Biotite code that builds the C-alpha atoms (Angstrom):
import biotite.structure as struc

atoms = struc.array([
    struc.Atom([0.711, -18.392, 4.866], chain_id="A", res_id=1, res_name="MET", atom_name="CA", element="C"),
    struc.Atom([2.494, -21.321, 3.178], chain_id="A", res_id=2, res_name="ALA", atom_name="CA", element="C"),
    struc.Atom([4.649, -24.091, 4.612], chain_id="A", res_id=3, res_name="ASN", atom_name="CA", element="C"),
    struc.Atom([8.431, -24.198, 4.439], chain_id="A", res_id=4, res_name="GLN", atom_name="CA", element="C"),
    struc.Atom([9.671, -26.781, 1.975], chain_id="A", res_id=5, res_name="GLY", atom_name="CA", element="C"),
    struc.Atom([11.777, -27.216, -1.143], chain_id="A", res_id=6, res_name="LYS", atom_name="CA", element="C"),
    struc.Atom([9.450, -24.804, -2.968], chain_id="A", res_id=7, res_name="LEU", atom_name="CA", element="C"),
    struc.Atom([7.666, -21.754, -1.547], chain_id="A", res_id=8, res_name="LEU", atom_name="CA", element="C"),
    struc.Atom([4.151, -21.481, -2.926], chain_id="A", res_id=9, res_name="GLU", atom_name="CA", element="C"),
    struc.Atom([3.015, -17.884, -3.354], chain_id="A", res_id=10, res_name="LEU", atom_name="CA", element="C"),
    struc.Atom([0.500, -16.265, -5.695], chain_id="A", res_id=11, res_name="GLU", atom_name="CA", element="C"),
    struc.Atom([3.107, -13.728, -6.849], chain_id="A", res_id=12, res_name="ARG", atom_name="CA", element="C"),
    struc.Atom([6.803, -13.044, -6.406], chain_id="A", res_id=13, res_name="CYS", atom_name="CA", element="C"),
    struc.Atom([7.204, -10.074, -4.016], chain_id="A", res_id=14, res_name="PRO", atom_name="CA", element="C"),
    struc.Atom([10.022, -8.756, -6.230], chain_id="A", res_id=15, res_name="HIS", atom_name="CA", element="C"),
    struc.Atom([8.814, -9.100, -9.845], chain_id="A", res_id=16, res_name="CYS", atom_name="CA", element="C"),
    struc.Atom([5.108, -9.912, -9.236], chain_id="A", res_id=17, res_name="SER", atom_name="CA", element="C"),
    struc.Atom([5.195, -12.803, -11.715], chain_id="A", res_id=18, res_name="VAL", atom_name="CA", element="C"),
    struc.Atom([2.143, -15.030, -11.308], chain_id="A", res_id=19, res_name="ASP", atom_name="CA", element="C"),
    struc.Atom([2.717, -18.423, -9.585], chain_id="A", res_id=20, res_name="ARG", atom_name="CA", element="C"),
    struc.Atom([6.508, -17.969, -9.302], chain_id="A", res_id=21, res_name="PRO", atom_name="CA", element="C"),
    struc.Atom([8.990, -20.824, -9.024], chain_id="A", res_id=22, res_name="HIS", atom_name="CA", element="C"),
    struc.Atom([10.623, -20.039, -5.658], chain_id="A", res_id=23, res_name="LEU", atom_name="CA", element="C"),
    struc.Atom([13.157, -22.721, -4.795], chain_id="A", res_id=24, res_name="HIS", atom_name="CA", element="C"),
    struc.Atom([14.989, -23.431, -1.529], chain_id="A", res_id=25, res_name="HIS", atom_name="CA", element="C"),
    struc.Atom([18.547, -22.055, -1.395], chain_id="A", res_id=26, res_name="LYS", atom_name="CA", element="C"),
    struc.Atom([19.661, -22.346, 2.220], chain_id="A", res_id=27, res_name="THR", atom_name="CA", element="C"),
    struc.Atom([18.370, -22.656, 5.789], chain_id="A", res_id=28, res_name="ALA", atom_name="CA", element="C"),
    struc.Atom([19.670, -21.771, 9.247], chain_id="A", res_id=29, res_name="PHE", atom_name="CA", element="C"),
    struc.Atom([18.426, -21.407, 12.815], chain_id="A", res_id=30, res_name="GLU", atom_name="CA", element="C"),
    struc.Atom([18.504, -18.487, 15.248], chain_id="A", res_id=31, res_name="THR", atom_name="CA", element="C"),
    struc.Atom([17.465, -17.717, 18.820], chain_id="A", res_id=32, res_name="ALA", atom_name="CA", element="C"),
    struc.Atom([17.295, -14.577, 20.925], chain_id="A", res_id=33, res_name="ASP", atom_name="CA", element="C"),
    struc.Atom([20.000, -13.626, 23.496], chain_id="A", res_id=34, res_name="HIS", atom_name="CA", element="C"),
    struc.Atom([18.419, -15.900, 26.146], chain_id="A", res_id=35, res_name="THR", atom_name="CA", element="C"),
    struc.Atom([18.336, -18.915, 23.841], chain_id="A", res_id=36, res_name="GLY", atom_name="CA", element="C"),
    struc.Atom([14.558, -18.650, 23.493], chain_id="A", res_id=37, res_name="GLN", atom_name="CA", element="C"),
    struc.Atom([12.382, -17.749, 20.477], chain_id="A", res_id=38, res_name="PHE", atom_name="CA", element="C"),
    struc.Atom([14.111, -20.317, 18.297], chain_id="A", res_id=39, res_name="GLN", atom_name="CA", element="C"),
    struc.Atom([13.372, -19.956, 14.615], chain_id="A", res_id=40, res_name="ARG", atom_name="CA", element="C"),
    struc.Atom([14.219, -21.730, 11.380], chain_id="A", res_id=41, res_name="THR", atom_name="CA", element="C"),
    struc.Atom([14.908, -19.393, 8.471], chain_id="A", res_id=42, res_name="TRP", atom_name="CA", element="C"),
    struc.Atom([14.736, -20.546, 4.850], chain_id="A", res_id=43, res_name="VAL", atom_name="CA", element="C"),
    struc.Atom([15.826, -18.470, 1.864], chain_id="A", res_id=44, res_name="MET", atom_name="CA", element="C"),
    struc.Atom([14.091, -18.972, -1.489], chain_id="A", res_id=45, res_name="TYR", atom_name="CA", element="C"),
    struc.Atom([15.100, -17.545, -4.880], chain_id="A", res_id=46, res_name="ALA", atom_name="CA", element="C"),
    struc.Atom([12.784, -16.628, -7.748], chain_id="A", res_id=47, res_name="CYS", atom_name="CA", element="C"),
    struc.Atom([13.996, -18.305, -10.939], chain_id="A", res_id=48, res_name="THR", atom_name="CA", element="C"),
    struc.Atom([12.537, -15.463, -13.013], chain_id="A", res_id=49, res_name="ARG", atom_name="CA", element="C"),
    struc.Atom([14.006, -12.339, -11.390], chain_id="A", res_id=50, res_name="CYS", atom_name="CA", element="C"),
    struc.Atom([16.601, -13.753, -8.993], chain_id="A", res_id=51, res_name="GLY", atom_name="CA", element="C"),
    struc.Atom([14.992, -12.018, -6.018], chain_id="A", res_id=52, res_name="GLY", atom_name="CA", element="C"),
    struc.Atom([15.359, -13.693, -2.623], chain_id="A", res_id=53, res_name="VAL", atom_name="CA", element="C"),
    struc.Atom([12.564, -14.249, -0.102], chain_id="A", res_id=54, res_name="ILE", atom_name="CA", element="C"),
    struc.Atom([13.385, -15.109, 3.510], chain_id="A", res_id=55, res_name="THR", atom_name="CA", element="C"),
    struc.Atom([10.740, -17.025, 5.467], chain_id="A", res_id=56, res_name="ALA", atom_name="CA", element="C"),
    struc.Atom([10.762, -18.155, 9.089], chain_id="A", res_id=57, res_name="TRP", atom_name="CA", element="C"),
    struc.Atom([8.903, -20.645, 11.234], chain_id="A", res_id=58, res_name="SER", atom_name="CA", element="C"),
    struc.Atom([9.275, -21.647, 14.871], chain_id="A", res_id=59, res_name="ARG", atom_name="CA", element="C"),
    struc.Atom([11.923, -24.314, 15.378], chain_id="A", res_id=60, res_name="LYS", atom_name="CA", element="C"),
    struc.Atom([10.420, -27.738, 14.719], chain_id="A", res_id=61, res_name="GLY", atom_name="CA", element="C"),
    struc.Atom([7.456, -26.265, 12.856], chain_id="A", res_id=62, res_name="GLY", atom_name="CA", element="C"),
    struc.Atom([6.888, -25.942, 9.156], chain_id="A", res_id=63, res_name="SER", atom_name="CA", element="C"),
    struc.Atom([4.195, -23.244, 9.065], chain_id="A", res_id=64, res_name="TYR", atom_name="CA", element="C"),
    struc.Atom([5.652, -19.917, 7.864], chain_id="A", res_id=65, res_name="ILE", atom_name="CA", element="C"),
    struc.Atom([4.967, -17.166, 10.396], chain_id="A", res_id=66, res_name="GLU", atom_name="CA", element="C"),
    struc.Atom([6.912, -14.341, 8.764], chain_id="A", res_id=67, res_name="GLY", atom_name="CA", element="C"),
    struc.Atom([8.316, -13.493, 5.356], chain_id="A", res_id=68, res_name="MET", atom_name="CA", element="C"),
    struc.Atom([10.568, -10.739, 3.959], chain_id="A", res_id=69, res_name="TYR", atom_name="CA", element="C"),
    struc.Atom([9.784, -9.045, 1.708], chain_id="A", res_id=70, res_name="PRO", atom_name="CA", element="C"),
    struc.Atom([6.034, -9.479, 1.876], chain_id="A", res_id=71, res_name="LYS", atom_name="CA", element="C"),
    struc.Atom([3.943, -9.527, -1.271], chain_id="A", res_id=72, res_name="SER", atom_name="CA", element="C"),
    struc.Atom([2.295, -6.200, -2.041], chain_id="A", res_id=73, res_name="LEU", atom_name="CA", element="C"),
    struc.Atom([-1.341, -6.087, -0.986], chain_id="A", res_id=74, res_name="GLU", atom_name="CA", element="C"),
    struc.Atom([-4.021, -3.462, -1.510], chain_id="A", res_id=75, res_name="VAL", atom_name="CA", element="C"),
    struc.Atom([-6.041, -2.335, 1.493], chain_id="A", res_id=76, res_name="GLU", atom_name="CA", element="C"),
    struc.Atom([-9.772, -3.075, 1.509], chain_id="A", res_id=77, res_name="GLU", atom_name="CA", element="C"),
    struc.Atom([-10.645, 0.523, 2.453], chain_id="A", res_id=78, res_name="ALA", atom_name="CA", element="C"),
    struc.Atom([-9.539, 1.785, -0.986], chain_id="A", res_id=79, res_name="ILE", atom_name="CA", element="C"),
    struc.Atom([-12.574, 2.227, -3.274], chain_id="A", res_id=80, res_name="PRO", atom_name="CA", element="C"),
    struc.Atom([-13.252, -0.650, -5.667], chain_id="A", res_id=81, res_name="ASP", atom_name="CA", element="C"),
    struc.Atom([-12.269, 0.984, -8.965], chain_id="A", res_id=82, res_name="ARG", atom_name="CA", element="C"),
    struc.Atom([-9.022, 2.453, -7.602], chain_id="A", res_id=83, res_name="ALA", atom_name="CA", element="C"),
    struc.Atom([-8.287, -0.832, -5.821], chain_id="A", res_id=84, res_name="LYS", atom_name="CA", element="C"),
    struc.Atom([-8.731, -2.859, -9.019], chain_id="A", res_id=85, res_name="GLU", atom_name="CA", element="C"),
    struc.Atom([-6.404, -0.576, -11.000], chain_id="A", res_id=86, res_name="TYR", atom_name="CA", element="C"),
    struc.Atom([-3.784, -0.727, -8.233], chain_id="A", res_id=87, res_name="LEU", atom_name="CA", element="C"),
    struc.Atom([-3.984, -4.533, -7.992], chain_id="A", res_id=88, res_name="GLU", atom_name="CA", element="C"),
    struc.Atom([-3.511, -4.773, -11.757], chain_id="A", res_id=89, res_name="GLN", atom_name="CA", element="C"),
    struc.Atom([-0.556, -2.354, -11.585], chain_id="A", res_id=90, res_name="ALA", atom_name="CA", element="C"),
    struc.Atom([1.105, -4.517, -8.924], chain_id="A", res_id=91, res_name="ILE", atom_name="CA", element="C"),
    struc.Atom([0.519, -7.604, -11.067], chain_id="A", res_id=92, res_name="SER", atom_name="CA", element="C"),
    struc.Atom([2.104, -5.828, -14.063], chain_id="A", res_id=93, res_name="SER", atom_name="CA", element="C"),
    struc.Atom([5.414, -4.651, -12.571], chain_id="A", res_id=94, res_name="ILE", atom_name="CA", element="C"),
    struc.Atom([7.236, -6.867, -15.075], chain_id="A", res_id=95, res_name="SER", atom_name="CA", element="C"),
    struc.Atom([5.553, -4.763, -17.821], chain_id="A", res_id=96, res_name="ALA", atom_name="CA", element="C"),
    struc.Atom([6.446, -1.344, -16.354], chain_id="A", res_id=97, res_name="PRO", atom_name="CA", element="C"),
    struc.Atom([4.832, 0.950, -18.958], chain_id="A", res_id=98, res_name="ALA", atom_name="CA", element="C"),
    struc.Atom([1.511, -0.801, -18.398], chain_id="A", res_id=99, res_name="GLY", atom_name="CA", element="C"),
    struc.Atom([1.993, -0.772, -14.608], chain_id="A", res_id=100, res_name="ALA", atom_name="CA", element="C"),
    struc.Atom([2.570, 3.004, -14.643], chain_id="A", res_id=101, res_name="VAL", atom_name="CA", element="C"),
    struc.Atom([-0.582, 3.578, -16.711], chain_id="A", res_id=102, res_name="MET", atom_name="CA", element="C"),
    struc.Atom([-2.633, 1.392, -14.366], chain_id="A", res_id=103, res_name="LEU", atom_name="CA", element="C"),
    struc.Atom([-1.189, 3.131, -11.303], chain_id="A", res_id=104, res_name="ALA", atom_name="CA", element="C"),
    struc.Atom([-2.050, 6.530, -12.806], chain_id="A", res_id=105, res_name="ALA", atom_name="CA", element="C"),
    struc.Atom([-5.586, 5.258, -13.417], chain_id="A", res_id=106, res_name="SER", atom_name="CA", element="C"),
    struc.Atom([-5.780, 4.280, -9.744], chain_id="A", res_id=107, res_name="SER", atom_name="CA", element="C"),
    struc.Atom([-4.777, 7.811, -8.692], chain_id="A", res_id=108, res_name="VAL", atom_name="CA", element="C"),
    struc.Atom([-7.333, 9.198, -11.139], chain_id="A", res_id=109, res_name="ASP", atom_name="CA", element="C"),
    struc.Atom([-10.065, 7.012, -9.589], chain_id="A", res_id=110, res_name="ALA", atom_name="CA", element="C"),
    struc.Atom([-9.045, 8.035, -6.039], chain_id="A", res_id=111, res_name="MET", atom_name="CA", element="C"),
    struc.Atom([-9.206, 11.736, -6.873], chain_id="A", res_id=112, res_name="LEU", atom_name="CA", element="C"),
    struc.Atom([-12.573, 11.333, -8.589], chain_id="A", res_id=113, res_name="LYS", atom_name="CA", element="C"),
    struc.Atom([-13.845, 9.532, -5.492], chain_id="A", res_id=114, res_name="GLU", atom_name="CA", element="C"),
    struc.Atom([-12.953, 12.731, -3.594], chain_id="A", res_id=115, res_name="LYS", atom_name="CA", element="C"),
    struc.Atom([-14.841, 14.891, -6.115], chain_id="A", res_id=116, res_name="GLY", atom_name="CA", element="C"),
    struc.Atom([-11.823, 16.089, -8.114], chain_id="A", res_id=117, res_name="LEU", atom_name="CA", element="C"),
    struc.Atom([-12.950, 15.352, -11.675], chain_id="A", res_id=118, res_name="ASN", atom_name="CA", element="C"),
    struc.Atom([-11.649, 18.127, -13.937], chain_id="A", res_id=119, res_name="ASP", atom_name="CA", element="C"),
    struc.Atom([-8.210, 18.926, -15.329], chain_id="A", res_id=120, res_name="GLY", atom_name="CA", element="C"),
    struc.Atom([-5.012, 16.941, -15.699], chain_id="A", res_id=121, res_name="SER", atom_name="CA", element="C"),
    struc.Atom([-3.886, 14.420, -13.121], chain_id="A", res_id=122, res_name="LEU", atom_name="CA", element="C"),
    struc.Atom([-1.211, 16.755, -11.756], chain_id="A", res_id=123, res_name="TYR", atom_name="CA", element="C"),
    struc.Atom([-3.557, 19.760, -11.604], chain_id="A", res_id=124, res_name="SER", atom_name="CA", element="C"),
    struc.Atom([-6.009, 17.682, -9.585], chain_id="A", res_id=125, res_name="ARG", atom_name="CA", element="C"),
    struc.Atom([-3.205, 16.544, -7.258], chain_id="A", res_id=126, res_name="ILE", atom_name="CA", element="C"),
    struc.Atom([-2.369, 20.232, -6.717], chain_id="A", res_id=127, res_name="ASN", atom_name="CA", element="C"),
    struc.Atom([-6.058, 20.909, -6.089], chain_id="A", res_id=128, res_name="LEU", atom_name="CA", element="C"),
    struc.Atom([-6.091, 18.108, -3.525], chain_id="A", res_id=129, res_name="ALA", atom_name="CA", element="C"),
    struc.Atom([-3.365, 20.026, -1.649], chain_id="A", res_id=130, res_name="VAL", atom_name="CA", element="C"),
    struc.Atom([-5.398, 23.258, -1.834], chain_id="A", res_id=131, res_name="GLU", atom_name="CA", element="C"),
    struc.Atom([-8.440, 21.375, -0.500], chain_id="A", res_id=132, res_name="ASN", atom_name="CA", element="C"),
    struc.Atom([-6.303, 19.921, 2.349], chain_id="A", res_id=133, res_name="HIS", atom_name="CA", element="C"),
    struc.Atom([-6.920, 16.336, 1.203], chain_id="A", res_id=134, res_name="LEU", atom_name="CA", element="C"),
    struc.Atom([-3.180, 15.615, 0.924], chain_id="A", res_id=135, res_name="ILE", atom_name="CA", element="C"),
    struc.Atom([-0.017, 17.339, 2.085], chain_id="A", res_id=136, res_name="THR", atom_name="CA", element="C"),
    struc.Atom([2.343, 19.481, 0.035], chain_id="A", res_id=137, res_name="GLU", atom_name="CA", element="C"),
    struc.Atom([4.959, 16.740, 0.476], chain_id="A", res_id=138, res_name="GLU", atom_name="CA", element="C"),
    struc.Atom([2.648, 14.157, -1.113], chain_id="A", res_id=139, res_name="MET", atom_name="CA", element="C"),
    struc.Atom([2.162, 16.481, -4.074], chain_id="A", res_id=140, res_name="SER", atom_name="CA", element="C"),
    struc.Atom([5.950, 16.835, -4.434], chain_id="A", res_id=141, res_name="ARG", atom_name="CA", element="C"),
    struc.Atom([6.285, 13.047, -4.267], chain_id="A", res_id=142, res_name="TRP", atom_name="CA", element="C"),
    struc.Atom([3.694, 12.706, -7.049], chain_id="A", res_id=143, res_name="ALA", atom_name="CA", element="C"),
    struc.Atom([5.748, 15.049, -9.213], chain_id="A", res_id=144, res_name="HIS", atom_name="CA", element="C"),
    struc.Atom([8.985, 13.148, -8.464], chain_id="A", res_id=145, res_name="GLU", atom_name="CA", element="C"),
    struc.Atom([7.734, 9.732, -9.596], chain_id="A", res_id=146, res_name="VAL", atom_name="CA", element="C"),
    struc.Atom([6.827, 9.018, -13.217], chain_id="A", res_id=147, res_name="ARG", atom_name="CA", element="C"),
    struc.Atom([3.110, 9.222, -12.567], chain_id="A", res_id=148, res_name="LEU", atom_name="CA", element="C"),
    struc.Atom([2.088, 10.895, -15.818], chain_id="A", res_id=149, res_name="ASP", atom_name="CA", element="C"),
    struc.Atom([1.412, 8.047, -18.231], chain_id="A", res_id=150, res_name="ALA", atom_name="CA", element="C"),
    struc.Atom([0.737, 10.301, -21.243], chain_id="A", res_id=151, res_name="ASN", atom_name="CA", element="C"),
    struc.Atom([4.104, 9.442, -22.805], chain_id="A", res_id=152, res_name="ASP", atom_name="CA", element="C"),
    struc.Atom([3.230, 5.752, -22.849], chain_id="A", res_id=153, res_name="GLN", atom_name="CA", element="C"),
    struc.Atom([-0.383, 6.237, -23.970], chain_id="A", res_id=154, res_name="ARG", atom_name="CA", element="C"),
    struc.Atom([0.612, 8.412, -26.907], chain_id="A", res_id=155, res_name="HIS", atom_name="CA", element="C"),
    struc.Atom([3.749, 6.483, -27.895], chain_id="A", res_id=156, res_name="SER", atom_name="CA", element="C"),
    struc.Atom([6.024, 9.518, -27.611], chain_id="A", res_id=157, res_name="ASP", atom_name="CA", element="C"),
    struc.Atom([9.228, 8.327, -29.295], chain_id="A", res_id=158, res_name="ASN", atom_name="CA", element="C"),
    struc.Atom([11.312, 10.944, -27.490], chain_id="A", res_id=159, res_name="SER", atom_name="CA", element="C"),
    struc.Atom([10.356, 9.678, -24.027], chain_id="A", res_id=160, res_name="SER", atom_name="CA", element="C"),
    struc.Atom([12.295, 6.997, -22.178], chain_id="A", res_id=161, res_name="VAL", atom_name="CA", element="C"),
    struc.Atom([10.187, 3.972, -21.274], chain_id="A", res_id=162, res_name="LEU", atom_name="CA", element="C"),
    struc.Atom([9.783, 3.389, -17.522], chain_id="A", res_id=163, res_name="PRO", atom_name="CA", element="C"),
    struc.Atom([11.703, 0.589, -15.828], chain_id="A", res_id=164, res_name="THR", atom_name="CA", element="C"),
    struc.Atom([10.425, -1.883, -13.238], chain_id="A", res_id=165, res_name="SER", atom_name="CA", element="C"),
    struc.Atom([12.070, 0.345, -10.627], chain_id="A", res_id=166, res_name="ASP", atom_name="CA", element="C"),
    struc.Atom([10.068, 3.328, -11.930], chain_id="A", res_id=167, res_name="ASP", atom_name="CA", element="C"),
    struc.Atom([6.885, 1.241, -11.729], chain_id="A", res_id=168, res_name="ALA", atom_name="CA", element="C"),
    struc.Atom([7.644, 0.220, -8.124], chain_id="A", res_id=169, res_name="LYS", atom_name="CA", element="C"),
    struc.Atom([8.205, 3.868, -7.142], chain_id="A", res_id=170, res_name="LYS", atom_name="CA", element="C"),
    struc.Atom([4.871, 4.857, -8.688], chain_id="A", res_id=171, res_name="VAL", atom_name="CA", element="C"),
    struc.Atom([3.088, 1.962, -6.963], chain_id="A", res_id=172, res_name="ILE", atom_name="CA", element="C"),
    struc.Atom([4.665, 2.974, -3.619], chain_id="A", res_id=173, res_name="ASP", atom_name="CA", element="C"),
    struc.Atom([3.259, 6.467, -4.105], chain_id="A", res_id=174, res_name="PHE", atom_name="CA", element="C"),
    struc.Atom([-0.207, 5.195, -5.066], chain_id="A", res_id=175, res_name="VAL", atom_name="CA", element="C"),
    struc.Atom([-0.330, 2.887, -2.036], chain_id="A", res_id=176, res_name="GLN", atom_name="CA", element="C"),
    struc.Atom([0.668, 5.782, 0.232], chain_id="A", res_id=177, res_name="ALA", atom_name="CA", element="C"),
    struc.Atom([-1.952, 8.022, -1.374], chain_id="A", res_id=178, res_name="LEU", atom_name="CA", element="C"),
    struc.Atom([-4.627, 5.360, -0.856], chain_id="A", res_id=179, res_name="GLY", atom_name="CA", element="C"),
    struc.Atom([-3.557, 4.984, 2.766], chain_id="A", res_id=180, res_name="THR", atom_name="CA", element="C"),
    struc.Atom([-3.683, 8.746, 3.328], chain_id="A", res_id=181, res_name="PHE", atom_name="CA", element="C"),
    struc.Atom([-7.028, 9.339, 1.586], chain_id="A", res_id=182, res_name="LEU", atom_name="CA", element="C"),
    struc.Atom([-8.958, 6.219, 2.570], chain_id="A", res_id=183, res_name="PHE", atom_name="CA", element="C"),
    struc.Atom([-7.220, 3.720, 4.865], chain_id="A", res_id=184, res_name="VAL", atom_name="CA", element="C"),
    struc.Atom([-6.232, 6.050, 7.729], chain_id="A", res_id=185, res_name="LEU", atom_name="CA", element="C"),
    struc.Atom([-9.635, 7.806, 7.855], chain_id="A", res_id=186, res_name="PRO", atom_name="CA", element="C"),
    struc.Atom([-11.326, 4.373, 7.940], chain_id="A", res_id=187, res_name="ALA", atom_name="CA", element="C"),
    struc.Atom([-9.075, 3.266, 10.811], chain_id="A", res_id=188, res_name="ARG", atom_name="CA", element="C"),
    struc.Atom([-9.728, 6.486, 12.725], chain_id="A", res_id=189, res_name="VAL", atom_name="CA", element="C"),
    struc.Atom([-13.484, 6.052, 12.263], chain_id="A", res_id=190, res_name="GLU", atom_name="CA", element="C"),
    struc.Atom([-13.211, 2.432, 13.400], chain_id="A", res_id=191, res_name="HIS", atom_name="CA", element="C"),
    struc.Atom([-11.181, 3.507, 16.452], chain_id="A", res_id=192, res_name="GLY", atom_name="CA", element="C"),
    struc.Atom([-13.729, 6.172, 17.396], chain_id="A", res_id=193, res_name="ILE", atom_name="CA", element="C"),
    struc.Atom([-16.578, 3.656, 17.069], chain_id="A", res_id=194, res_name="THR", atom_name="CA", element="C"),
    struc.Atom([-14.718, 1.127, 19.242], chain_id="A", res_id=195, res_name="ASN", atom_name="CA", element="C"),
    struc.Atom([-13.922, 3.775, 21.863], chain_id="A", res_id=196, res_name="ALA", atom_name="CA", element="C"),
    struc.Atom([-17.549, 4.911, 22.033], chain_id="A", res_id=197, res_name="GLN", atom_name="CA", element="C"),
    struc.Atom([-18.866, 1.345, 22.383], chain_id="A", res_id=198, res_name="SER", atom_name="CA", element="C"),
    struc.Atom([-16.515, 0.392, 25.236], chain_id="A", res_id=199, res_name="SER", atom_name="CA", element="C"),
])
């Protein structure tokens, strides 16, 4: 984590995902809990590109940032490499939403293939994942609610409306949840079982 100062140094803006953002100090204030303990210094930074605000805190008298809101999006290590790479690129491309949606769809495609679902359209394979009890019916409905199908962008359909950054964020939220459901939670459960058996 970075230090509090006039500029906050992050790899990407948590709002617009621009690379090496210019996040400048706007204001600072101090808080404590109801007993007067746990004193913290809060600093608010603004991204000059998107106008998003990041709030970071450190313990009073310190400069090392211990918490930040919102946090930058990160991809879990348990997600398979190909799907992980597509998802990381989608997150990095939120400011180019049509590209981010295509990359996110490619991540879903790679996740489903990792589970042996190779044939048919993306949505038909999501439905098959429900039938095979890999995901819930609610996750399938979520997939159909977000603009996951990137065919409109790939084929330059003039009648389709281009996705917005908000659309891209919704798709990325779904893909992260799907990755958590298919790969991250099973890995944590397996790790927990191993730890329990060794203790």
